[in-house]
Every structure is written in C-alpha cells, then in structure tokens.
C-alpha positions in Angstrom: -48.3 -1.9 37.9 -50.1 0.8 35.9 -47.2 1.0 33.4 -47.1 -2.8 33.0 -50.9 -3.0 32.4 -50.7 -0.1 29.9 -47.9 -1.6 27.9 -48.7 -5.3 28.0 -49.1 -7.3 24.8 -52.0 -9.5 23.8 -50.5 -12.8 25.1 -49.7 -11.1 28.4 -53.3 -9.8 28.6 -54.6 -13.3 28.2 -52.4 -14.5 31.1 -53.6 -11.7 33.3 -57.2 -12.5 32.4 -56.7 -16.1 33.3 -55.5 -15.1 36.8 -58.4 -12.7 37.2 -60.9 -15.4 36.3 -59.1 -17.8 38.7 -59.3 -15.7 41.9 -61.9 -12.9 41.3 -64.8 -14.9 42.8 -63.0 -15.7 46.1 -61.6 -12.2 46.6 -64.8 -10.4 45.6 -66.8 -12.7 47.9 -64.5 -11.9 50.8 -64.9 -8.1 50.2 -68.7 -8.4 49.9 -68.8 -10.6 53.0 -66.8 -8.1 55.1 -69.0 -5.2 54.2 -72.3 -7.2 54.5 -71.2 -8.3 58.0 -70.5 -4.7 58.9 -73.9 -3.6 57.6 -75.7 -6.4 59.6 -73.8 -5.2 62.7 -75.0 -1.6 62.0 -78.6 -2.8 62.1 -78.2 -3.9 65.7 -80.0 -0.9 67.3 -83.1 -1.6 65.1 -83.2 -5.4 65.9 -82.1 -5.3 69.6 -82.6 -3.0 72.5 -79.4 -1.0 71.9 -79.0 2.7 72.0 -75.7 3.0 70.1 -73.9 0.7 67.7 -70.8 0.7 69.8 -71.1 0.9 73.6 -69.1 4.0 74.6 -69.3 6.7 77.3 -68.9 10.3 76.3 -68.1 13.3 78.5 -71.1 15.2 77.3 -74.9 14.9 77.0 -75.8 12.5 74.1 -79.6 12.8 74.5 -79.9 15.7 72.1 -80.9 14.7 68.6 -78.1 16.4 66.7 -75.4 14.9 69.0 -77.0 11.5 68.7 -77.0 11.7 64.9 -73.4 12.7 64.8 -72.4 9.9 67.1 -74.3 7.3 65.0 -72.7 8.6 61.8 -69.2 8.5 63.4 -69.8 4.9 64.6 -71.0 3.8 61.2 -67.9 5.3 59.6 -65.7 3.5 62.2 -67.4 0.1 61.4 -66.9 0.5 57.7 -63.3 1.5 58.3 -62.8 -1.7 60.2 -64.2 -3.6 57.3 -61.8 -1.8 54.9 -58.9 -2.8 57.1 -60.1 -6.4 57.1 -60.0 -6.2 53.3 -56.4 -5.0 53.3 -55.3 -8.6 52.6 -57.0 -8.3 49.2 -54.5 -5.6 48.2 -51.6 -7.7 49.3 -52.9 -10.7 47.5 -53.4 -8.6 44.4 -49.7 -7.5 44.3 -48.5 -11.1 44.8 -50.8 -12.4 42.0 -49.6 -9.6 39.8 -46.0 -10.6 40.4 -46.9 -14.3 39.7 -48.5 -13.3 36.4 -45.5 -11.3 35.4 -43.3 -14.4 36.1 -45.4 -16.4 33.8 -45.3 -13.7 31.1 -41.5 -13.8 31.4 -41.5 -17.6 31.0 -43.5 -17.3 27.8 -41.2 -14.6 26.5 -38.2 -16.8 27.3 -39.8 -19.7 25.3 -40.0 -17.4 22.3 -36.3 -16.4 22.6 -34.2 -16.9 19.5 -30.9 -15.1 20.0 -28.4 -14.0 22.7 -29.7 -10.4 22.7 -33.3 -11.3 23.6 -32.0 -13.9 26.2 -30.0 -11.2 27.9 -33.1 -9.0 28.0 -35.0 -11.8 29.6 -32.4 -12.4 32.3 -32.4 -8.7 33.1 -36.2 -8.7 33.4 -35.9 -11.8 35.6 -33.5 -10.1 38.0 -35.7 -6.9 38.2 -38.8 -9.0 38.7 -37.2 -11.0 41.5 -36.2 -7.8 43.3 -39.8 -6.5 42.8 -41.2 -9.8 44.3 -38.9 -9.5 47.3 -40.0 -5.9 47.8 -43.7 -7.0 47.8 -43.0 -9.8 50.2 -41.1 -7.4 52.6 -44.1 -5.0 52.7 -46.5 -7.7 54.0 -44.1 -9.9 56.0 -44.9 -8.5 59.4 -48.6 -8.2 58.7 -48.7 -11.9 58.0 -46.7 -12.5 61.2 -49.3 -10.6 63.2 -52.2 -12.6 61.6 -50.5 -15.9 62.2 -50.0 -15.0 65.9 -53.6 -13.9 66.2 -54.9 -17.0 64.5 -52.9 -19.3 66.7 -54.1 -17.4 69.8 -57.8 -17.5 68.8 -57.7 -21.1 67.8 -56.2 -22.0 71.2 -59.0 -20.0 72.9 -61.6 -21.6 70.6 -60.4 -25.1 71.6 -60.6 -24.2 75.3 -64.1 -22.7 75.0 -65.3 -25.8 73.2 -64.5 -28.1 76.1 -65.7 -25.7 78.8 -69.2 -24.9 79.9 -69.5 -21.6 78.0 -72.6 -20.0 76.3 -73.2 -21.0 72.7 -73.0 -17.3 71.7 -69.5 -17.1 73.0 -68.5 -20.3 71.2 -70.0 -18.9 67.9 -68.2 -15.6 68.4 -64.8 -17.4 68.6 -65.6 -19.6 65.7 -66.5 -16.6 63.5 -63.3 -14.8 64.5 -61.3 -17.9 63.6 -62.9 -18.1 60.2 -62.4 -14.4 59.6 -58.7 -14.5 60.4 -58.1 -17.8 58.6 -59.6 -16.4 55.5 -57.5 -13.3 56.0 -54.4 -15.5 56.1 -55.6 -17.5 53.1 -55.7 -14.4 51.0 -51.9 -14.2 51.3 -51.2 -17.9 51.4 -52.8 -18.8 48.1 -50.9 -16.3 45.8 -47.6 -16.8 47.8 -47.8 -20.5 47.2 -48.4 -20.0 43.5 -45.5 -17.5 43.2 -43.2 -20.0 44.8 -44.3 -22.7 42.3 -43.9 -20.4 39.4 -40.2 -19.9 40.2 -39.4 -23.4 41.5 -41.5 -26.0 39.8 -43.0 -26.9 36.4 -43.9 -23.3 35.4 -40.4 -22.0 36.3 -38.1 -20.0 34.1 -35.6 -22.8 34.2 -38.1 -25.2 32.7 -39.0 -22.6 30.0 -35.3 -22.4 29.1 -35.1 -26.2 29.0 -38.0 -26.3 26.6 -36.1 -24.2 24.1 -34.4 -25.9 21.1 -31.1 -25.4 22.8 -29.5 -28.2 20.9 -29.9 -26.2 17.7 -28.2 -23.0 19.2 -24.6 -21.9 19.1 -22.1 -22.8 21.8 -22.4 -19.4 23.4 -26.1 -19.6 23.5 -26.0 -23.0 25.1 -23.7 -21.7 27.9 -26.1 -18.8 28.6 -29.1 -21.1 28.7 -27.1 -23.3 31.1 -26.7 -20.3 33.4 -30.5 -19.6 33.3 -31.3 -23.2 34.0 -29.2 -23.2 37.2 -31.1 -23.5 40.5 -33.3 -20.5 41.2 -34.0 -19.8 44.8 -37.8 -19.4 45.1 -39.2 -16.2 46.4 -41.2 -17.1 49.5 -43.1 -15.2 52.1 -41.1 -16.2 55.2 -39.8 -14.9 58.5 -36.6 -16.2 59.9 -36.9 -18.6 62.9 -40.7 -18.2 62.9 -42.2 -19.1 59.5 -40.1 -21.1 57.1 -42.4 -20.3 54.2 -46.0 -19.3 53.9 -47.6 -21.9 51.7 -50.8 -24.0 51.5 -48.9 -26.8 53.3 -48.1 -24.5 56.2 -51.7 -23.2 56.1 -53.1 -26.7 56.5 -50.7 -27.8 59.2 -51.2 -24.7 61.4 -54.2 -26.4 63.0 -52.1 -29.3 64.3 -51.0 -27.7 67.7 -54.6 -26.7 68.4 -55.8 -30.3 67.9 -53.1 -31.6 70.2 -54.0 -29.1 72.9 -57.7 -29.9 72.7 -57.0 -33.6 73.0 -54.9 -33.0 76.1 -57.7 -31.0 77.6 -60.2 -33.8 76.9 -57.9 -36.3 78.6 
C-alpha cells in the first residue's frame, strides 16, 4: 500500500481522493463513536455509586490509594483496548476500499491502452491485483463469520427480550449491542459489495476493454481484447456452505429470520 501511494500518478490520486471523500465521514464517525462510548463508560464511577469501572475481585487489598490508582489506570487501558478492537473493522474496510480503488485505476489505464505491450502489462496487473484481493479477503473471512454469528445470536435474543417482560435497561442494552455489531459488519459489507461491482458490473475491466476502439485495432489486438472481455469471476467475501457472498443484499436480508421468529413468538 505504501509503495502504491508513493508511486501513484495524478489521475490515480484523484480516484483515491474520490473514495476517501465517499467513506471518510462514516468510518471516522464510527471510530469517534467507539472511543466516545468508552469514555462515557469510564465516567461511570463519577456519575453512579460505583467503586471500580469494571467489577472485579482481586486477591489483595485494594483500599490503598496507590493500588486503587493502578487498578483504575489498568481498567481504563482495558476499556480503550476494547474500543480499538471494535475499530478493527475500519482497517479491514480500508484494505478492501484500497483494492477497489486499484481496480478502478487499472480500468482507467486499460481505457488508455493503445498497443499490445501496454495491454499485456494491464493483464499482468489485473492478475496480481486479483491475487492481492483474494489475500485481503482471506485475512478477514473468519472475522466476518464470527461477527455474522454474533449478530444472528444477538438479534434473536433481542427479539425474545422485546416480547418478554424484561426491564427497559436490558432491552436497551441488547438494542445497542445489535447496532454496534451491525455497524461492525457494515464496515466490511459496503466495500466488499463495491469491490464485487467493480469487477463484475459497469465499472469492470471487461467493460473498459469494450469501450476501447477495438474495431480500429489489428487482428492480434482484437483477439487479446476478446480474452480480457471474457467472464471475470468477481472477488467476493464468502464462506463455503455458510455465506454465499457478503454484500449489501445479504446485509439487508440477514434480519429476515429474526422477524420470522418474533412473529412466531407473538402468535
């Protein structure tokens, strides 16, 4: 990533700036919200009759001032570490957005192609970039599986608590946990869906090859363009037999089983 940013050209920089302007508000708001929530939680002992931030029992005397300060400092660090882990999805989303932007840069480069030598270089870049995208997806595949499982479990519990006679605070806790994990999953879903569209639909490399003036090229050039325009299997964030592909459509339909369960409970 560092090498690519260092050596990018002006038109590539404009593409990257477009992607940054598109998603920086949501991702920055997510990070700020995570750390603000942790800071509000750390203010609990000042607002409520609490001794420690985290209720824990220690095998030593904690009434001394020095020990109490160390415990509070340790618990504060632990809370902010939890917030940083919640923001791990931002790093995964950044890598997927970076890959999507590189696909678009390659599509622009292919549109400016004029001879067989530059076309060969574009195809080689496409193969390397596709392998890079698959490596990125592999790194976060099981993280997404864990988040999907937790979201499904929490949404089921939330549906159960809504129809039961439980305290409002408990219901609010489950709703907030659902929102947190759904936002965590959305941080992966949005860029993964865009990367799939970049390879498969209107912004794909095949479309860029078709937009060339192929009818003015030589016979050998036309054959090579035909190979490029062949079906390209999209790079998707998927898990065999569990998640066909992580996309916005899947993200919007994941709530369907929970709605069905809640209707059954009401009946």
